[in-house]
C-alpha positions in Angstrom: -36.3 240.9 105.9 -35.8 242.9 109.1 -33.2 242.9 111.9 -32.3 239.8 113.9 -34.3 239.3 116.9 -33.0 236.0 118.2 -29.6 234.1 118.1 -29.4 230.3 118.2 -26.5 230.1 120.6 -25.9 226.2 120.9 -27.4 223.0 119.7 -26.6 219.7 121.5 -27.7 216.3 120.4 -28.5 214.0 123.3 -28.0 210.3 122.2 -29.8 207.3 123.8 -28.9 204.0 122.2 -30.8 200.9 123.1 -28.7 198.0 124.7 -29.7 195.8 121.7 -28.7 198.4 119.3 -32.0 198.3 117.5 -33.0 202.0 118.0 -31.4 205.3 119.0 -33.2 208.3 120.2 -31.6 211.6 119.2 -32.9 214.6 121.1 -32.0 218.1 119.9 -31.5 220.4 122.9 -31.3 224.1 121.8 -30.3 227.4 123.5 -31.7 230.5 122.1 -31.1 234.2 123.1 -34.1 236.4 122.1 -34.4 240.2 122.1 -38.2 239.9 122.3 -41.0 237.4 123.5 -41.8 235.6 120.3 -42.6 232.4 118.6 -40.0 230.5 116.7 -40.7 228.0 114.0 -38.3 225.4 112.9 -37.4 221.9 111.4 -34.8 219.2 111.9 -33.3 217.2 109.3 -31.3 214.1 109.4 -29.2 213.1 106.3 -31.6 215.6 104.4 -34.8 214.0 105.5 -37.5 216.0 107.6 -37.4 214.1 111.0 -39.2 216.9 112.8 -41.0 218.5 110.0 -42.3 221.5 111.9 -42.3 222.8 115.3 -43.3 225.9 117.2 -41.5 227.2 120.4 -42.4 230.3 122.3 -39.3 232.0 123.7 -39.1 234.9 126.3 -36.6 237.9 126.4 -33.2 236.6 127.2 -31.7 233.1 127.4 -34.0 230.2 126.6 -33.2 226.5 126.7 -35.4 223.6 125.5 -35.5 220.1 124.1 -37.3 219.1 121.0 -39.1 215.8 120.7 -36.7 212.8 120.2 -36.0 211.4 116.7 -36.3 207.6 116.5 -33.8 205.9 114.3 -34.3 202.2 113.9 -31.3 199.8 113.1 -29.0 202.9 113.4 -25.6 203.2 111.9 -23.1 202.5 114.9 -19.4 202.9 115.1 -18.1 200.0 117.0 -14.4 200.2 118.7 -13.0 197.9 116.0 -14.2 200.0 113.1 -11.6 202.7 113.4 -11.3 203.2 109.7 -15.2 203.0 109.1 -16.5 206.0 110.9 -20.3 206.4 110.2 -21.9 209.9 110.7 -25.4 211.3 110.6 -25.7 214.8 109.2 -28.0 216.9 111.3 -29.4 220.3 110.3 -31.7 222.5 112.3 -33.4 225.6 111.1 -35.1 228.2 113.1 -37.2 231.1 111.7 -39.0 234.0 113.2 -41.3 236.7 111.5 -39.4 238.9 109.0 -35.9 237.6 110.2 -33.5 235.7 108.2 -33.5 232.0 109.2 -30.7 230.7 111.4 -29.1 227.4 110.6 -27.1 224.9 112.6 -25.3 221.8 111.0 -23.4 219.1 112.5 -22.2 215.5 112.0 -22.8 213.2 114.8 -21.6 209.6 115.3 -23.5 206.9 117.3 -21.1 204.7 119.2 -21.5 201.9 121.6 -20.7 204.3 124.3 -24.2 205.9 123.9 -26.0 202.8 125.4 -28.2 203.7 128.2 -28.5 201.1 131.0 
């Protein structure tokens, strides 16, 4: 393994819940700082399952921001306001790799609520 040539600086998950709650789109949005122009390879897991099995993105020197393709979840676990004691989470894991560099991982638990409905 060589020196680190990029840093995963931020990951945000944009959540778009259908009004009838039948499906949610979870779109990973990444920010990466790169020391060189390079291709990064990655994958996204939701509760341990490969949801975006493999993707490639080209980054340039400096700050880079990009969205991955949305993950569709049918019949999602939703936290309703009356469910205070029953919080439902999805565990998201994102991994990024570059040639001869240690992989960078990001993990976060997200909760889908009725506030995520898009009109």
